[in-house]
C-alpha positions in Angstrom: -95.1 -51.9 -12.4 -94.5 -48.9 -14.7 -93.9 -50.1 -18.2 -94.9 -47.0 -20.1 -94.1 -43.3 -19.8 -94.8 -40.0 -21.6 -92.5 -37.1 -22.5 -94.1 -34.2 -24.3 -92.2 -31.3 -22.8 -90.2 -29.0 -25.1 -86.4 -29.1 -25.0 -86.3 -25.3 -24.5 -88.4 -25.5 -21.3 -86.2 -28.3 -20.0 -83.0 -26.3 -20.6 -84.5 -23.2 -19.0 -85.8 -25.0 -15.9 -82.5 -26.8 -15.3 -80.7 -23.5 -15.7 -83.1 -22.0 -13.0 -82.1 -24.9 -10.8 -78.4 -24.0 -11.3 -77.9 -27.3 -13.2 -76.6 -26.2 -16.7 -77.2 -28.9 -19.2 -74.7 -29.8 -21.9 -75.5 -31.8 -25.1 -72.4 -33.9 -25.9 -74.1 -35.6 -28.8 -75.8 -32.4 -30.1 -79.2 -31.0 -29.3 -81.6 -34.0 -29.3 -84.8 -34.0 -31.3 -87.3 -34.4 -28.6 -90.5 -34.9 -30.5 -93.5 -35.2 -28.1 -94.2 -38.8 -27.2 -97.4 -39.9 -25.4 -96.1 -43.4 -25.2 -92.5 -44.5 -24.5 -92.4 -48.2 -23.9 -89.7 -50.7 -22.8 -86.7 -50.6 -25.3 -87.8 -47.2 -26.7 -85.5 -44.3 -26.3 -85.9 -41.3 -24.0 -83.9 -38.3 -22.7 -81.9 -38.7 -19.5 -79.7 -36.3 -17.6 -76.6 -37.6 -16.0 -73.3 -36.3 -14.5 -70.7 -35.7 -17.1 -67.0 -36.6 -16.6 -66.2 -32.9 -16.1 -68.7 -32.6 -13.3 -71.4 -30.8 -15.4 -74.7 -32.4 -16.3 -75.4 -33.8 -19.8 -78.5 -34.8 -21.6 -78.5 -37.8 -23.9 -81.1 -40.1 -25.4 -80.9 -43.7 -24.4 -82.8 -47.0 -24.5 -85.2 -47.8 -21.7 -84.0 -51.2 -20.2 -81.1 -53.5 -20.6 -81.3 -57.3 -20.9 -81.1 -59.1 -17.5 -79.3 -62.4 -16.9 -82.3 -64.4 -18.4 -82.7 -61.9 -21.3 -85.8 -60.3 -19.8 -85.6 -56.5 -19.9 -84.6 -54.7 -16.7 -86.9 -51.6 -16.9 -87.7 -51.2 -13.2 -85.2 -51.7 -10.3 -86.1 -52.0 -6.7 -84.4 -49.3 -4.6 -84.9 -50.4 -1.0 -81.8 -51.4 0.9 -79.4 -50.6 -1.9 -76.7 -48.0 -2.5 -76.2 -46.5 -5.9 -72.6 -45.3 -6.0 -72.5 -44.6 -9.7 -74.7 -44.6 -12.8 -77.4 -42.3 -11.4 -79.5 -40.3 -13.8 -82.7 -38.3 -14.1 -85.3 -39.7 -16.5 -87.3 -36.9 -18.2 -91.1 -37.4 -18.1 -94.4 -35.6 -17.8 -96.4 -38.7 -17.2 -96.3 -42.4 -16.4 -98.9 -45.1 -16.6 -100.3 -47.9 -14.6 -102.8 -50.5 -15.6 -105.6 -52.2 -13.6 -108.0 -55.0 -14.3 -111.2 -53.9 -15.9 -114.5 -53.7 -14.0 -117.1 -56.3 -14.6 -119.7 -55.0 -17.1 -123.5 -55.2 -16.7 -123.5 -58.7 -18.3 -121.1 -60.0 -15.6 -118.2 -60.3 -18.1 -114.8 -58.6 -17.7 -113.6 -56.8 -20.8 -110.2 -58.0 -22.1 -108.6 -54.6 -22.2 -107.1 -53.3 -18.9 -107.8 -49.8 -17.7 -105.0 -47.4 -18.2 -104.2 -44.6 -15.8 -101.9 -41.6 -16.4 -100.0 -40.0 -13.4 -98.9 -36.4 -13.9 -97.2 -34.2 -11.3 -99.6 -31.7 -9.8 -98.5 -28.1 -10.5 -95.5 -29.0 -12.8 -95.2 -29.4 -16.5 -92.6 -32.2 -16.2 -90.7 -34.1 -13.6 -87.8 -36.5 -13.3 -87.8 -40.2 -12.3 -84.8 -41.5 -10.4 -82.9 -43.8 -12.7 -79.7 -45.7 -13.3 -77.8 -46.0 -16.6 -75.2 -48.5 -17.6 -73.5 -49.8 -20.7 -74.4 -53.3 -21.8 -72.5 -55.1 -24.6 -75.8 -56.3 -26.1 -77.6 -53.0 -26.4 -75.1 -50.2 -25.6 -76.0 -47.6 -22.9 -79.5 -48.0 -21.4 -81.4 -46.8 -18.3 -83.9 -48.3 -15.8 -86.3 -46.7 -13.4 -85.9 -47.0 -9.6 -89.0 -48.1 -7.7 -90.2 -48.0 -4.1 -93.4 -48.8 -2.2 -96.5 -46.9 -3.5 -97.5 -43.6 -2.0 -101.1 -42.8 -1.3 -101.8 -41.5 -4.9 -100.5 -44.7 -6.6 -101.5 -47.4 -4.0 -105.1 -47.8 -5.4 -103.6 -48.8 -8.7 -100.3 -50.6 -7.9 -98.4 -51.6 -4.7 -95.1 -50.1 -6.2 -94.3 -46.8 -7.8 -91.4 -45.2 -9.7 -89.4 -42.8 -7.6 -90.3 -39.2 -8.7 -87.7 -36.7 -7.3 -88.5 -33.2 -6.2 -86.7 -30.6 -8.3 -84.7 -29.4 -5.3 -83.2 -32.9 -5.1 -82.0 -33.2 -8.8 -78.5 -31.9 -8.1 -78.0 -34.2 -5.1 -79.1 -37.2 -7.1 -76.6 -36.4 -9.9 -73.7 -35.6 -7.6 -71.3 -38.6 -7.7 -69.9 -37.6 -4.3 -73.3 -37.7 -2.6 -75.1 -40.6 -0.9 -78.6 -39.6 -1.9 -80.5 -42.9 -1.2 -82.7 -41.1 1.4 -84.4 -39.5 -1.6 -85.8 -42.8 -2.8 -89.1 -42.7 -1.1 -92.8 -42.8 -1.9 -94.4 -39.6 -3.2 -96.5 -37.8 -0.6 -100.3 -37.7 -0.9 -101.4 -35.1 -3.4 -98.3 -35.3 -5.6 -100.0 -36.7 -8.7 -103.1 -36.0 -10.7 -104.6 -39.3 -11.9 -106.7 -39.6 -15.0 -108.0 -42.6 -17.0 -106.8 -42.4 -20.6 -108.3 -45.5 -22.0 -111.3 -47.6 -21.0 
């Protein structure tokens, strides 16, 4: 399951694109320094957008994952059959990664290092993953990614995928009065470009 993401998009582009979607973004903690990151891993911090108390949208930077009951990080969360009445957020990304076992080489041995595949959204500079955020007494506020069964682009690499929302659905996902669970579905075929980034 997805345990690494990328976010290289500039803050100015994010702000402009959200404005074009009629979702003005506020920065309650000041403008974040969003240095480009090719690799954001579990417990690292990334930008999320969530509904603010006044009904607007706000961007903050939070930790990816909170500790579960056994202490293991909750970084992915199965979406099927669940309702998410509060704590919904958009996780800013322009890529996510999946790993597969290496192919057997000519000598008949399998290399130790897994193959790494990056998924980017076809025709878009960045996208949002459906997420949840919560406050945890051990780590403060943190987020997790929602998952569903894999769409055709992801299925050759993993049987599950993170939920990537269409831009037209961002406002509905953030609206605390909405019941947007119908948005939590596999991505249609052709949504992602897939490239191997490490052999």
